[in-house]
MILUM-538547 format. One record per residue: residue number from 1; residue in one letter; x, y, z of N, C-alpha, C in turn. Coordinates in steps of 0.1 Angstrom, whole numbers, m for minus. Example, Ala and Ser with C-alpha at 12.3 -4.5 7.8 and 13.67 -1.06 7.14 Angstrom:
REM MILUM-538547
- 1 / A / 132 / m57 / 78 / 123 / m45 / 78 / 132 / m33 / 78
- 2 / S / 128 / m22 / 71 / 137 / m11 / 71 / 129 / 0 / 79
This chain:
REM MILUM-538547
- 1 / M / m223 / 307 / m326 / m225 / 296 / m335 / m212 / 289 / m339
- 2 / K / m201 / 297 / m340 / m188 / 290 / m343 / m184 / 281 / m332
- 3 / S / m186 / 285 / m319 / m183 / 277 / m308 / m191 / 264 / m308
- 4 / D / m204 / 265 / m312 / m213 / 254 / m312 / m208 / 243 / m322
- 5 / I / m204 / 248 / m334 / m199 / 238 / m344 / m186 / 232 / m340
- 6 / K / m178 / 240 / m334 / m165 / 234 / m329 / m167 / 224 / m318
- 7 / Q / m177 / 226 / m309 / m180 / 216 / m299 / m186 / 204 / m305
- 8 / A / m195 / 206 / m315 / m201 / 194 / m322 / m190 / 186 / m329
- 9 / I / m181 / 192 / m335 / m170 / 185 / m341 / m162 / 177 / m331
- 10 / M / m159 / 183 / m319 / m151 / 176 / m309 / m159 / 164 / m303
- 11 / D / m172 / 166 / m301 / m180 / 156 / m295 / m181 / 144 / m305
- 12 / T / m183 / 147 / m318 / m184 / 136 / m328 / m171 / 129 / m330
- 13 / A / m160 / 137 / m330 / m147 / 131 / m332 / m143 / 122 / m320
- 14 / R / m147 / 127 / m308 / m144 / 119 / m296 / m151 / 105 / m297
- 15 / Q / m164 / 106 / m301 / m172 / 93 / m302 / m166 / 84 / m312
- 16 / L / m161 / 89 / m324 / m155 / 81 / m334 / m142 / 76 / m330
- 17 / F / m134 / 84 / m323 / m121 / 79 / m318 / m123 / 68 / m308
- 18 / N / m133 / 69 / m300 / m136 / 58 / m290 / m140 / 45 / m297
- 19 / E / m148 / 47 / m308 / m154 / 35 / m315 / m144 / 28 / m324
- 20 / K / m136 / 37 / m332 / m128 / 31 / m342 / m113 / 33 / m339
- 21 / G / m109 / 41 / m329 / m95 / 44 / m326 / m91 / 56 / m334
- 22 / F / m81 / 63 / m329 / m76 / 75 / m334 / m71 / 73 / m348
- 23 / H / m62 / 63 / m350 / m56 / 61 / m363 / m65 / 56 / m374
- 24 / D / m76 / 50 / m371 / m86 / 44 / m380 / m97 / 54 / m383
- 25 / T / m97 / 66 / m377 / m107 / 76 / m380 / m101 / 87 / m388
- 26 / G / m106 / 90 / m399 / m101 / 101 / m407 / m110 / 113 / m407
- 27 / M / m105 / 124 / m412 / m112 / 137 / m412 / m125 / 135 / m420
- 28 / R / m124 / 127 / m431 / m136 / 125 / m439 / m147 / 117 / m431
- 29 / D / m143 / 108 / m422 / m153 / 101 / m414 / m160 / 111 / m404
- 30 / I / m152 / 120 / m399 / m158 / 130 / m389 / m167 / 139 / m397
- 31 / A / m163 / 144 / m408 / m172 / 153 / m416 / m184 / 146 / m420
- 32 / A / m183 / 133 / m425 / m195 / 126 / m429 / m205 / 124 / m417
- 33 / A / m200 / 121 / m405 / m208 / 119 / m394 / m216 / 132 / m390
- 34 / L / m209 / 143 / m393 / m216 / 156 / m390 / m224 / 161 / m402
- 35 / N / m223 / 155 / m413 / m230 / 159 / m425 / m225 / 173 / m429
- 36 / I / m212 / 175 / m429 / m206 / 187 / m434 / m195 / 184 / m443
- 37 / S / m190 / 194 / m451 / m179 / 191 / m460 / m166 / 190 / m452
- 38 / V / m156 / 183 / m458 / m142 / 183 / m453 / m137 / 197 / m451
- 39 / G / m140 / 205 / m462 / m135 / 219 / m461 / m140 / 227 / m449
- 40 / N / m153 / 224 / m446 / m159 / 231 / m434 / m152 / 226 / m422
- 41 / L / m149 / 213 / m421 / m142 / 207 / m409 / m128 / 213 / m408
- 42 / T / m121 / 213 / m419 / m107 / 218 / m418 / m106 / 233 / m416
- 43 / Y / m117 / 240 / m418 / m117 / 255 / m415 / m115 / 256 / m400
- 44 / H / m121 / 247 / m392 / m121 / 248 / m378 / m108 / 241 / m372
- 45 / Y / m105 / 230 / m378 / m93 / 222 / m374 / m86 / 217 / m386
- 46 / K / m74 / 222 / m388 / m67 / 220 / m401 / m64 / 205 / m403
- 47 / K / m60 / 199 / m392 / m57 / 184 / m393 / m62 / 177 / m381
- 48 / K / m61 / 164 / m382 / m67 / 155 / m371 / m59 / 157 / m358
- 49 / E / m46 / 160 / m359 / m38 / 162 / m347 / m42 / 174 / m339
- 50 / D / m46 / 185 / m346 / m51 / 197 / m340 / m64 / 194 / m332
- 51 / L / m73 / 185 / m339 / m85 / 182 / m333 / m84 / 173 / m320
- 52 / I / m75 / 163 / m321 / m74 / 154 / m309 / m67 / 162 / m298
- 53 / E / m58 / 172 / m301 / m52 / 180 / m290 / m63 / 189 / m284
- 54 / A / m72 / 194 / m291 / m83 / 203 / m286 / m92 / 194 / m277
- 55 / I / m95 / 182 / m281 / m103 / 173 / m273 / m97 / 170 / m260
- 56 / L / m84 / 166 / m260 / m77 / 162 / m248 / m75 / 174 / m238
- 57 / L / m72 / 185 / m244 / m71 / 197 / m235 / m84 / 201 / m229
- 58 / Q / m95 / 199 / m236 / m108 / 202 / m231 / m111 / 192 / m220
- 59 / D / m109 / 179 / m222 / m111 / 169 / m212 / m103 / 172 / m199
- 60 / H / m91 / 177 / m201 / m82 / 179 / m190 / m87 / 190 / m181
- 61 / Q / m96 / 199 / m186 / m101 / 209 / m177 / m109 / 203 / m165
- 62 / K / m114 / 191 / m167 / m121 / 184 / m156 / m112 / 177 / m146
- 63 / Y / m99 / 177 / m149 / m89 / 170 / m141 / m88 / 176 / m127
- 64 / Q / m88 / 168 / m117 / m86 / 172 / m103 / m73 / 165 / m98
- 65 / K / m64 / 173 / m93 / m52 / 168 / m87 / m54 / 158 / m76
- 66 / P / m49 / 146 / m76 / m51 / 136 / m65 / m45 / 141 / m52
- 67 / K / m53 / 138 / m41 / m48 / 142 / m28 / m42 / 130 / m21
- 68 / P / m33 / 132 / m11 / m27 / 121 / m4 / m38 / 113 / 4
- 69 / L / m37 / 100 / 5 / m47 / 92 / 10 / m42 / 87 / 24
- 70 / Y / m52 / 82 / 32 / m49 / 78 / 46 / m55 / 64 / 49
- 71 / T / m63 / 58 / 40 / m68 / 45 / 43 / m67 / 37 / 30
- 72 / F / m68 / 23 / 31 / m68 / 15 / 19 / m81 / 17 / 11
- 73 / D / m92 / 20 / 18 / m104 / 23 / 11 / m102 / 35 / 1
- 74 / D / m95 / 45 / 6 / m92 / 57 / m2 / m84 / 53 / m15
- 75 / L / m74 / 44 / m12 / m65 / 40 / m23 / m73 / 32 / m33
- 76 / N / m82 / 23 / m29 / m90 / 15 / m38 / m99 / 23 / m46
- 77 / Q / m105 / 34 / m40 / m114 / 43 / m47 / m106 / 51 / m58
- 78 / L / m94 / 55 / m55 / m85 / 61 / m65 / m83 / 52 / m77
- 79 / L / m80 / 40 / m74 / m77 / 30 / m85 / m90 / 28 / m93
- 80 / L / m101 / 27 / m86 / m114 / 26 / m94 / m117 / 38 / m102
- 81 / D / m114 / 50 / m97 / m116 / 62 / m105 / m108 / 62 / m117
- 82 / I / m95 / 57 / m116 / m86 / 57 / m128 / m91 / 47 / m138
- 83 / T / m96 / 36 / m134 / m102 / 26 / m143 / m114 / 31 / m150
- 84 / D / m122 / 39 / m143 / m134 / 45 / m148 / m130 / 55 / m159
- 85 / Q / m120 / 63 / m157 / m115 / 72 / m167 / m110 / 65 / m179
- 86 / K / m103 / 54 / m177 / m98 / 46 / m189 / m110 / 41 / m197
- 87 / D / m120 / 36 / m190 / m132 / 31 / m197 / m139 / 42 / m205
- 88 / S / m140 / 54 / m199 / m147 / 64 / m206 / m139 / 71 / m217
- 89 / R / m126 / 69 / m217 / m118 / 76 / m227 / m108 / 66 / m234
- 90 / P / m113 / 55 / m240 / m104 / 45 / m246 / m96 / 51 / m257
- 91 / Y / m101 / 61 / m264 / m93 / 67 / m275 / m80 / 73 / m270
- 92 / Y / m80 / 77 / m257 / m68 / 84 / m252 / m58 / 73 / m247
- 93 / Y / m62 / 64 / m239 / m53 / 54 / m233 / m49 / 44 / m243
- 94 / R / m57 / 41 / m254 / m53 / 32 / m264 / m41 / 37 / m272
- 95 / H / m39 / 50 / m273 / m28 / 56 / m280 / m20 / 66 / m272
- 96 / Y / m19 / 62 / m259 / m13 / 71 / m249 / 1 / 77 / m254
- 97 / V / 10 / 68 / m258 / 23 / 72 / m262 / 23 / 79 / m275
- 98 / Q / 16 / 74 / m285 / 16 / 81 / m298 / 10 / 95 / m297
- 99 / L / 0 / 97 / m289 / m6 / 110 / m288 / 4 / 120 / m282
- 100 / A / 12 / 116 / m272 / 22 / 124 / m266 / 32 / 128 / m276
- 101 / Q / 35 / 119 / m286 / 45 / 122 / m296 / 41 / 132 / m306
- 102 / I / 28 / 132 / m310 / 23 / 141 / m320 / 17 / 154 / m315
- 103 / C / 15 / 154 / m302 / 9 / 166 / m296 / 18 / 171 / m284
- 104 / P / 26 / 181 / m286 / 35 / 185 / m275 / 27 / 190 / m263
- 105 / A / 16 / 196 / m265 / 8 / 201 / m253 / 3 / 189 / m245
- 106 / V / m1 / 178 / m252 / m6 / 166 / m245 / 6 / 160 / m237
- 107 / Y / 18 / 160 / m243 / 29 / 154 / m236 / 31 / 162 / m223
- 108 / E / 31 / 175 / m223 / 33 / 183 / m211 / 22 / 180 / m201
- 109 / M / 10 / 178 / m206 / m2 / 175 / m197 / 1 / 161 / m190
- 110 / Q / 5 / 151 / m198 / 8 / 138 / m193 / 19 / 138 / m182
- 111 / V / 29 / 146 / m185 / 40 / 147 / m175 / 35 / 152 / m162
- 112 / S / 27 / 163 / m163 / 22 / 169 / m151 / 13 / 160 / m143
- 113 / V / 4 / 153 / m150 / m6 / 144 / m144 / 1 / 132 / m137
- 114 / L / 11 / 126 / m144 / 19 / 115 / m138 / 27 / 119 / m126
- 115 / K / 33 / 131 / m127 / 40 / 136 / m115 / 31 / 138 / m103
- 116 / N / 19 / 144 / m105 / 10 / 145 / m94 / 5 / 132 / m88
- 117 / L / 3 / 122 / m97 / m1 / 109 / m92 / 10 / 102 / m85
- 118 / R / 23 / 103 / m90 / 34 / 97 / m83 / 36 / 104 / m69
- 119 / D / 35 / 117 / m68 / 37 / 124 / m56 / 26 / 120 / m46
- 120 / A / 14 / 119 / m51 / 2 / 116 / m42 / 4 / 102 / m37
- 121 / L / 7 / 92 / m45 / 9 / 78 / m41 / 21 / 77 / m31
- 122 / T / 32 / 83 / m34 / 43 / 83 / m25 / 40 / 88 / m11
- 123 / E / 33 / 100 / m11 / 29 / 105 / 2 / 19 / 97 / 9
- 124 / S / 10 / 91 / 1 / 0 / 82 / 7 / 7 / 70 / 14
- 125 / F / 17 / 64 / 7 / 23 / 53 / 13 / 30 / 56 / 26
- 126 / H / 36 / 68 / 27 / 42 / 73 / 40 / 31 / 75 / 50
- 127 / N / 19 / 79 / 46 / 8 / 80 / 55 / 4 / 66 / 60
- 128 / F / 4 / 57 / 51 / 0 / 43 / 55 / 11 / 37 / 65
- 129 / V / 23 / 41 / 63 / 34 / 36 / 73 / 31 / 43 / 86
- 130 / N / 28 / 56 / 86 / 26 / 63 / 99 / 13 / 57 / 106
- 131 / A / 4 / 52 / 98 / m9 / 47 / 104 / m7 / 32 / 108
- 132 / G / 5 / 27 / 105 / 7 / 13 / 109 / 1 / 3 / 99
- 133 / L / m2 / 7 / 87 / m8 / m2 / 77 / 3 / m9 / 68
- 134 / L / 14 / m2 / 66 / 25 / m7 / 57 / 38 / m7 / 66
- 135 / K / 47 / m16 / 62 / 59 / m18 / 70 / 69 / m7 / 67
- 136 / E / 75 / m2 / 78 / 84 / 9 / 77 / 97 / 5 / 70
- 137 / E / 100 / m8 / 71 / 113 / m13 / 66 / 114 / m12 / 50
- 138 / F / 102 / m10 / 44 / 102 / m8 / 29 / 101 / 7 / 26
- 139 / A / 103 / 16 / 35 / 101 / 30 / 33 / 108 / 35 / 20
- 140 / Q / 120 / 31 / 18 / 128 / 36 / 6 / 123 / 30 / m7
- 141 / E / 114 / 20 / m6 / 110 / 14 / m19 / 96 / 19 / m23
- 142 / Y / 89 / 27 / m15 / 75 / 30 / m18 / 74 / 39 / m30
- 143 / K / 85 / 48 / m33 / 85 / 56 / m45 / 86 / 48 / m57
- 144 / N / 94 / 37 / m57 / 95 / 28 / m68 / 82 / 20 / m70
- 145 / I / 76 / 16 / m59 / 63 / 9 / m60 / 52 / 18 / m66
- 146 / A / 53 / 31 / m62 / 43 / 40 / m68 / 45 / 41 / m84
- 147 / G / 58 / 40 / m88 / 60 / 40 / m102 / 55 / 28 / m109
- 148 / V / 56 / 16 / m103 / 51 / 4 / m109 / 36 / 4 / m110
- 149 / I / 29 / 9 / m99 / 15 / 10 / m99 / 10 / 20 / m110
- 150 / M / 17 / 31 / m112 / 14 / 41 / m122 / 15 / 34 / m136
- 151 / T / 25 / 27 / m138 / 27 / 20 / m151 / 16 / 11 / m154
- 152 / L / 12 / 3 / m144 / 1 / m6 / m146 / m12 / 1 / m149
- 153 / M / m15 / 12 / m141 / m28 / 19 / m143 / m29 / 26 / m156
- 154 / V / m17 / 31 / m161 / m18 / 39 / m174 / m17 / 29 / m186
- 155 / Y / m8 / 19 / m185 / m7 / 11 / m197 / m15 / m2 / m197
- 156 / G / m20 / m6 / m185 / m28 / m17 / m184 / m21 / m30 / m184
- 157 / L / m28 / m41 / m188 / m22 / m55 / m188 / m21 / m59 / m203
- 158 / P / m12 / m69 / m205 / m10 / m74 / m219 / m24 / m79 / m225
- 159 / D / m24 / m79 / m238 / m37 / m83 / m245 / m42 / m96 / m241
- 160 / F / m34 / m106 / m237 / m39 / m119 / m235 / m47 / m119 / m222
- 161 / Y / m47 / m109 / m214 / m55 / m108 / m202 / m70 / m103 / m206
- 162 / Q / m72 / m100 / m218 / m85 / m95 / m222 / m96 / m105 / m220
- 163 / M / m92 / m118 / m219 / m102 / m128 / m217 / m108 / m128 / m202
- 164 / E / m101 / m120 / m194 / m106 / m119 / m180 / m114 / m106 / m178
- 165 / E / m120 / m104 / m167 / m125 / m91 / m164 / m114 / m82 / m161
- 166 / T / m109 / m74 / m171 / m96 / m68 / m170 / m95 / m58 / m159
- 167 / N / m105 / m49 / m156 / m103 / m39 / m146 / m102 / m46 / m132
- 168 / R / m110 / m56 / m129 / m108 / m63 / m116 / m95 / m69 / m115
- 169 / L / m90 / m76 / m126 / m77 / m82 / m125 / m66 / m72 / m124
- 170 / L / m68 / m60 / m130 / m58 / m50 / m129 / m57 / m45 / m114
- 171 / L / m68 / m43 / m108 / m67 / m39 / m94 / m61 / m50 / m85
- 172 / N / m65 / m62 / m88 / m59 / m73 / m80 / m43 / m73 / m81
- 173 / C / m38 / m70 / m94 / m24 / m70 / m96 / m18 / m59 / m88
- 174 / V / m24 / m47 / m87 / m19 / m36 / m80 / m18 / m39 / m65
- 175 / W / m29 / m45 / m60 / m29 / m48 / m45 / m19 / m59 / m42
- 176 / S / m16 / m68 / m52 / m7 / m79 / m50 / 7 / m74 / m48
- 177 / I / 10 / m62 / m54 / 23 / m56 / m52 / 25 / m51 / m38
- 178 / L / 14 / m47 / m32 / 15 / m41 / m18 / 14 / m52 / m7
- 179 / I / 8 / m63 / m10 / 5 / m73 / 0 / 18 / m77 / 9
- 180 / P / 30 / m79 / 3 / 41 / m82 / 11 / 45 / m71 / 21
- 181 / C / 40 / m59 / 18 / 44 / m47 / 27 / 34 / m45 / 38
- 182 / F / 23 / m53 / 38 / 13 / m51 / 49 / 18 / m54 / 63
- 183 / T / 14 / m46 / 72 / 15 / m50 / 86 / 2 / m58 / 90
- 184 / E / 2 / m63 / 102 / m10 / m70 / 106 / m23 / m62 / 105
- 185 / P / m23 / m49 / 110 / m35 / m41 / 108 / m37 / m38 / 94
- 186 / G / m27 / m37 / 86 / m29 / m35 / 71 / m36 / m47 / 65
- 187 / R / m32 / m59 / 69 / m39 / m71 / 63 / m54 / m71 / 67
- 188 / E / m56 / m67 / 80 / m70 / m67 / 85 / m78 / m56 / 77
- 189 / Q / m73 / m45 / 75 / m80 / m34 / 67 / m82 / m39 / 53
- 190 / Y / m72 / m45 / 47 / m73 / m50 / 33 / m84 / m60 / 32
- 191 / N / m83 / m70 / 41 / m93 / m81 / 40 / m107 / m76 / 42
- 192 / S / m109 / m66 / 51 / m122 / m61 / 53 / m127 / m54 / 40
- 193 / L / m118 / m47 / 34 / m121 / m40 / 21 / m125 / m50 / 11
- 194 / M / m118 / m61 / 9 / m121 / m71 / m1 / m134 / m78 / 2
- 195 / L / m136 / m81 / 15 / m149 / m87 / 18 / m161 / m78 / 15
- 196 / M / m159 / m66 / 17 / m170 / m56 / 14 / m172 / m56 / m1
- 197 / E / m161 / m56 / m9 / m163 / m56 / m23 / m169 / m69 / m29
- 198 / K / m165 / m80 / m23 / m171 / m93 / m27 / m186 / m93 / m25
- 199 / S / m190 / m87 / m14 / m205 / m87 / m11 / m212 / m79 / m21
- 200 / Q / m205 / m70 / m29 / m212 / m61 / m39 / m211 / m67 / m53
- 201 / R / m203 / m78 / m55 / m202 / m83 / m68 / m201 / m98 / m67
- 202 / K / m201 / m105 / m78 / m200 / m120 / m79 / m186 / m125 / m82
- 203 / D / m177 / m116 / m84 / m163 / m120 / m87 / m156 / m125 / m75
- 204 / P / m152 / m138 / m75 / m146 / m144 / m63 / m131 / m143 / m63
- 205 / V / m125 / m137 / m74 / m110 / m138 / m76 / m104 / m126 / m69
- 206 / T / m98 / m128 / m57 / m91 / m117 / m50 / m79 / m123 / m43
- 207 / P / m67 / m117 / m45 / m55 / m122 / m38 / m57 / m120 / m23
- 208 / Q / m54 / m130 / m15 / m55 / m129 / m1 / m41 / m130 / 5
- 209 / P / m37 / m120 / 13 / m24 / m121 / 20 / m24 / m132 / 30
- 210 / K / m12 / m138 / 32 / m10 / m149 / 41 / m1 / m145 / 52
């Protein structure tokens, strides 16, 4: 029974954090939504920081370490998966830096996840070079490019981009970073990928390498 109430608390808090944001949701809000007393809530989680840490560490149990990629389709799917994660957990990405500051365990989790993503992207770019999709002359820069892509995917775009379809624009920005590095086969694979995506949606905005 105790585990049931703790799970109910986490599920309710997660929903409120998504709707109102972490800072604008209080323990009284969570208790009210559950129809329990604040004292009952704080018996299980003494403060909101303990609760958000428990939620994030539980969510992290579903985490799968990214694997090195071999095609642009694989890379595009990885980027789509990351945007899906951001859409499903806005409470986390909206306060990404602040949560790391108040929850040491969350900070350690973030460091590990980002390192895994950087290593996977860097190795993937080398795989793309070996496959003739990216230019070998930029080999020393791909680790830096991986860092730029990670920054975009974690922190997103400035607020004034919200008038656009943000996820699609975010992916276009990521691909635009790589376009100058394409070989001719890389351009062909990218263009095929974008044509396939266009056939599945009505969004005509896609950067085209020249």
